[in-house]
N, C-alpha and C positions, 0 to 999 in steps of 0.2 A: 648505509648498510646495514642489516640488523644480524651480527658474528653471535650473539648469547644464544642460551635456550632459555625457553619460555616454557613451564608447567602450562599458565594456563592467565587470558586475558580478562580484566574485566573493565564496566562502562556503566555511569553511573546518565540518568538522559531520562528522554523519551526516544520516538520514533526517529530524529532526524541525528540524533547525535547516534543512536549505534548505526544508523545507515551507514554515516560518515565511516566510522569503526572497520564494519560488513567492507565497503569499499577498500580501504587499506589490507584487510586480513586476507580480501582476494587478489588486489596488484601486489603483494608481496609474496604471496604462495605461501600465509600463515593458517592456513583454513584446517589443517588438524591439530592447534591449539584451541581447547575448546573457551568459548566465553562466558564470562558472567554477567547479566545484567543486572543491575540495580535499579529499580522503575523509579525515577524521578522527575520526568516530562510534565505535560498537562493531559495529553492523553492519555498515555501509554499504550495504544493501542494493541500492540503486538505480544506485550510485557502480558497484559490483562486477558489478551487468548490464551496465555503460558499457564495463566496464572498464578502466577509469581509475584510471595508477596511484597509489599511494600519496608517492611521492616528488614535492614540490616543484617541485622544480627540471624533472619530467618535464612537469607541468602546466604550467610556464610556458613550456614550448616549444611546445603544444598552442597555447597564446593566441598566442604568439607567431606561429606556424603559420597563422594565424587557421581553423583545423578546426573549423568550426562548423555543425549541425544542428539544425533544426526538429523537434521531436517534441510527443509529445500531452502534456497532466495533464488531467486529472478535476476537475469540480464535481460537490459532494454537499451539496446542498443550500446555505448560503452560504460551503463551505467549500471552495477548494481542494486538490488535493493531486497528485504528482508519481510515488508508487508503489503505492500500499493504500487500498484506505476497507475497514474491516471490523469485523464485532462477532459477540461472541458466545462462546464455551470458545477462549480463546488469545490472541484477538483484542487485549487488553486486558495483556498480557505487559511492552512495553516501557512502558507507566507503571505497572503493579503493581507491575515488580519491586521488591526491591534493591537499592536503588544502590551498597551497600557492599561485597553481593556480585556483583554485575557488577563492578566494580572490583578484586576478588580475582580469580574465577575465569575474566572478560569471558564468553561467549556459552554456553558451558556453564550459566550462571544462568539462561537462559530456558529451555530445558528443567528444571532442577530448578522452576520456575514453573509450567510448563505443567504438571507431574506436579500439583502441588497445586492448580489449578484445576480438575483432573480429577473431585474429588470434591464440590465446592459447585456443579457447571454448572446452569442451567436453560433450557431450551430455547424458540427462539421460534419462534409459529406467522406466519408472516408471508405476503402477496398479494403476489407476483413478476410483474411487469407487464412484460414486454419490448415493444419499438420500434413491435413488428408487432402489438399487441393480443395478444398469446398469453400468459396467465395462469396462473400454478403457485400451489396450495397446500399447502406444505411445513411440516413443523416442524424446524427445523434446529438443531443445535447450533453452528454458524461459519458467516460468509460472509467471502468474501473477493472484493473487486474489485480485479484488477490491472493495472497497465498493464506493468509488468518482469516476470517469472519467477519471481520470489520474494519472500518478505517476513520476518522474521525470521530471520537468518541462515539462510534454507532455500532457494537457490538455484532452483531446479527445482519446484514447486508446480506452473506451470504451464510447460510448458519450448517453447510454440510461441507466447508473448504477443511482441507487438510494441510499441514508443512509436511508432512510425511508421502504425501502419494503420486509426488512425481509431476502432478497437474496442478494448473491455478482455477481459478473462478474469473473467467471474463463478465460482465455485467454489459451492458452498450444500452444506453437511455434511447429511445428514438427521437425525434421531433416531434413536437405536437403540438398543440394547440394550446393557446398561453391558460382557457381556461383550466386546462386539465395540470398545468402547476402546480397550485395548490394542492393537490392531492397525491403527486409523486415529491414533493417536498415533507408532506406528512411523511410519507410511508418509506421516505429518504432517511427519516428523524428517527422514525419508529421500528427500521429493519425490517420492511418488511413491506421490499421493494419488488417479492415473487408476486406479489396479488395484483400489482400491476400491467398490463395489456401492452406497454410501450418497452416493452424489457428483451431485448438480444440474450441469453445465458448461452454461453459459451463452456466447457470444460476440456481445456487441452493443455498440453505441455510445450507448444512454441505457435505462435499465436503473431503476423504480419501484418501492422497496419498500417493504409498510404494514404494521402488525403488525394483525392480527386476533383477538389480544388481548391485552390490556394497553395503559396508554398511550402511553410512549415510551420509546426506549434511547438513549442517546449510542453512538456512531460513533467508532472510531478511525479518525485520515487520517495517517498517514505517523508514527505513531508517537504521533502531539498527537490531542486531543481534540476531536472531530468533529462536527455535526451531532446532531440526536435522529433518528430515526424517528418517521412518515415523510418517507421525502422521495427523491427520485431523482437518479439517479447518470448522468454522462452525459459521454462523452468531449468536449472539445476541442480538435479535430485541430490538430497543428502548431501550437502556441498558443506556445508559447515557443522561444529562441534558445539551444541550446546549447551551450562547445566541447565536445569527445569526442574 
């Protein structure tokens, strides 16, 4: 049990490392203490969205100037996340990717893994319920709940996303003919999903996602293993203090 007082926390790493710290902060009730992020992961999606500098001395300057903002985080089942909760095609790239390949070629390893997954994906049959009770019955190959605008090194999956509006951007990519997958993949990689007809887009603070076929399926939160479906994803408005 922590008994000392802290002025700030600091973490060096990518989204997965930040996720671990955020979960500890929330579980210990320490979210009143500001967190500084030193980006040092492969993709650094959340840090990129915040436009945080990569040089440590510049992060130290932000801390010294006490530039703090209250930001939203998410809770999916019993796991917290800061950037994304996902399930389906491409969603587990960060955990299934070959680490040696990632070390050698960086972000390009994500795209190679995405192509590999295309041949063996299985759609999810989902019941999706929004906060106002509207229900969608969809077969999807991927769903993304985004706090920032991107994930997996792709910056503009949802350009309108905000980390302070109390809402998430939900993107459900519908099951489609295999001939449409290459175009879908291209738009996913280039951040132009909104141009594809096979997208169900919701902006909400709470969405319940259930499987209508099959028993359960694990989600991915910030590149880490998340809770199983079915689950409720909720926005915790301005829950964490960050140096930005």
